[in-house]
N, C-alpha and C positions, 0 to 999 in steps of 0.2 A: 504494500500500500504506500502510495507516494504522499509525503508530508509537505514537500516543498511547493510553494505556490508560484507558478509561472504565469506571467501575463499572457503569454502566447508565443508564437513564432513570427519573427520579423526577417524580411530580407529587403534590402534597399537596392537590390540588383534585379533589373527587369528580366534578364534571361534566366533567373532562378525561380521565377514566380510559380511555374508549373510544378517543379520539384518541391518547392516550399509548401504549396497547397496540398500535395499528396502526403508529405511528411506530417504536416499539421493535422491532417485528417486521421492518419494512422495513430497519432499520439493523443487524439482527442483535445487538441489545443486550437484556439482561434488563430487565424492568419491575420497578423496585425498590419495595418496600413501605415502606421507611424511608429517610430522607435519609442518604446515606453520608458518610463523612469525606473520602474522596478526590475525584477528579474525576468529574463526571457531567453528563449533560444534564438540564435542569430545564424542564419545561413548566408554565408558569403560565397564568392566565386571559388575560394580556396578550401573552405572547410565549414563544418558545423560547430558552433560554440555555445556554451552555456554562459550567459552573462549574468552574474549574481546580483549586480547592483551594489550600492553602498561603497563605491570606489574600488571594488575588487576587480582584478583583471579577469578575462574570460578563461573558462576551463574547456580544453579540447584534447583530443587524442592525437599524438604525433609519434609515429614509430620511425620516422626518418631522421629527425634532428633532436636537439635537446638532450635531456638526460637519458632517454631510452635509446636513442641512436648512439650516444657515446658508450653506454653500457654494452650495446651489441658489438661495437667495434673493439672496445678495450676492457671489457668486464672480466676477462679471465677464462672464458670458455668453460670447459668441463671441470675446471678447478674451482668454480664458484660453489658456495655452500648450497645453493638451491639445486645445482646439478648433482652434488653428492647426496643430498636428501632424496632426490628423485631416483637415485640408483643408476645414474648415467656413467657406468664404468664398463670397461672391457668392450666398448663399442655398442653397448645396449642403448636403445632408444625406445623407451616404453611409450605406449599410448596413454594419453592423459585426458582427464576431464578436470578443468579448472571450474569448480562449482561456485566460486565467488569471484567472478572475473574482474569486476570493477573496470578500470581503464586498461586492462589487458597486459600490463607490463611484464609480470612474471610469466604469463602464457607466451608472450612474444619471445622471452629469453629461452624458454624450453623449446619452442618451435625453431628458433635459430640454431639450436644444438641438435636438431634432427627429429624431435618428437612431433607426432600429430596430436593436436590439442583441440578439444571441443570446449568452448568457452560458454559458461552459463551465467547469465546476469538477469536478476529479477526486476530491476528498475528499468522500465521502458525508456526513460530519459537517458540514463547511463548507457543502456544498450544502443540507443541511437547514436550517441557520441562514439561509442566503440565501433559500431558498424561503419561509420563515416571514416574513422581512422584506418580500419582494415581495408576499405575500398581504395583509399588513397595510397596506402602502402602496396596494394596489389598492382597498382599501375606503375610502380617504380621498376625501371629496367633491371636493377641489381637484385633487390630482395623480392620483387613482385612474384616471380614464379613459385618460390617456396612459401611465401605468405598465403597465396591462393590454395596451395596444396595442403598445408599443414594446419591452418587456423580456420576454425568454423564456429560461428557464433550461433547460440541458441538462446533466445530471449524467454525467460520464465524462471520459476522458483525451482532450484535444484532439489529441494526436499521432495517435491512432487515429481520432478522429471527423472531423477536418477534411476529409480527401479526399472522403468520401461526402457530408458535410453541404454542402460547397461545390458539389458536382455537383447535389445536390437543389435548392439555392437559392444561386446565385452571390452573392458578397459583395464589396463594394468595398474594405473595410478590415479587416485582422486586427490586433488590438491585443494586445500581450504585456506583462505586468508580472511577470517572473520574480522569485522570491525572492532577496533580497540582504541581507547583514548591515547593516541601517540603523545610522547613527551618531546618529540622533535620540535625545535623552535622555529624551523624554517617557515617562511610565509606560505610557500607552496603547499607543504603538508597541512598546515593549519587551514588553508583555504579548502583543500580537497576534503579533509575530514569533516569540516563544518558542512560542506555541501552534501557529502554522502550521508551524514547523519540526518540532515533535514530532508533529503530525498527518500530515504528508506528506513529511518529510525535506527535503533540499536539492533545488533545481531543477537537478540535474546534467544534465538533458536539454534545457536551455533553448536551446542552440545548434542542436540537432536540430529543436526546435520552430520555430525561426526559419527553417530551411531549408524545412520543410514549409509554413509560412505564406507564404514567398516564392513557392512553387510554386502556391499556391491562392488568393491574394488577387487581386482584379480590378484594383485601382489602387495600393494602398500597404499597407505593414506599418509599424506604429509600435511601438517598444520603449521602455518607460519604465524609466529607470535613475536611481539617485542621481547627482548632478551629477558627482562625481569618480570614479565607477566606470568600470572598463574596459568597453568594448563587448563584446557577445557575439561569439564566434568565428564567422567567416564574412565575407562581403563587407562593405566599409565602407558606412555609410549614405549616402544621397543628400544629406541635409543634417541638421542638428541644431538643435533648439530648446532653449535652455538657460535655466533659471530659477535662483533663488537656491539651491535645494537639490535640484531635480529636473531631469533631462535627458530629452528625447524624441529618440531616434534614428529618423529617418524614411527608409524605403526605398520609393522610387517604383518600382513594378513595371515600368512602361514602360521606364525607364532600364536596368534589368537585362536585360529582354528584348532591347533594342536592342544591348546589349553582348555578347550571346551570338553566337558565329559561326553563320552561316547554313549550313543543311544543303545539300549538293550532290546 
């Protein structure tokens, strides 16, 4: 359920009117004739943006430049903690469902390392931003071919979608990054966390989503947390990979299956 109130969708570009009308209709938003003072979606010739108002800059998805592009080029490849948590060793490239996709950054990193990733995002607004970023990345001559092949967006609630989706196509790894009050002081993180919280509220169902993930992942579940945060309610992780600010709680599904009592 969306909590964030958007005035609607605005485009000041004549050649985007048809696309803007279709997008506004699909999101249930009015198509604005004038730029509003409050929060709104803005479709430009270059991209789709969420403009939150209050003097804050726009939020958009960019896989080509900025921090994501830099991380892709210089992030350390399979030596990254996320790659270790996902089990990317010995040439392994597990299939992945990112059940809390958000702006798609971690999914993009895993895809850049060879994984096929299905991204699930329950907020229609965030999913629209993510879809726009993926479509722009897919047109890039360098990364476009593998973006189109390895990253696929599914808009909807993962708690509802995971059972049927994993029956349709089994998955090795389910990745969870539930919302948590970050202590990072950067303006970017503060802006994103504020907007995410206003859009979808707190992830109070994160422990339930972990239980569903454990029941449907083929090999492992990975939960990303701030380093000092408490773990999600449920069984303890099989092991933990801890960095300077971030922690990955790794649940090896085989270990949990072997720990369950056998049926007589």
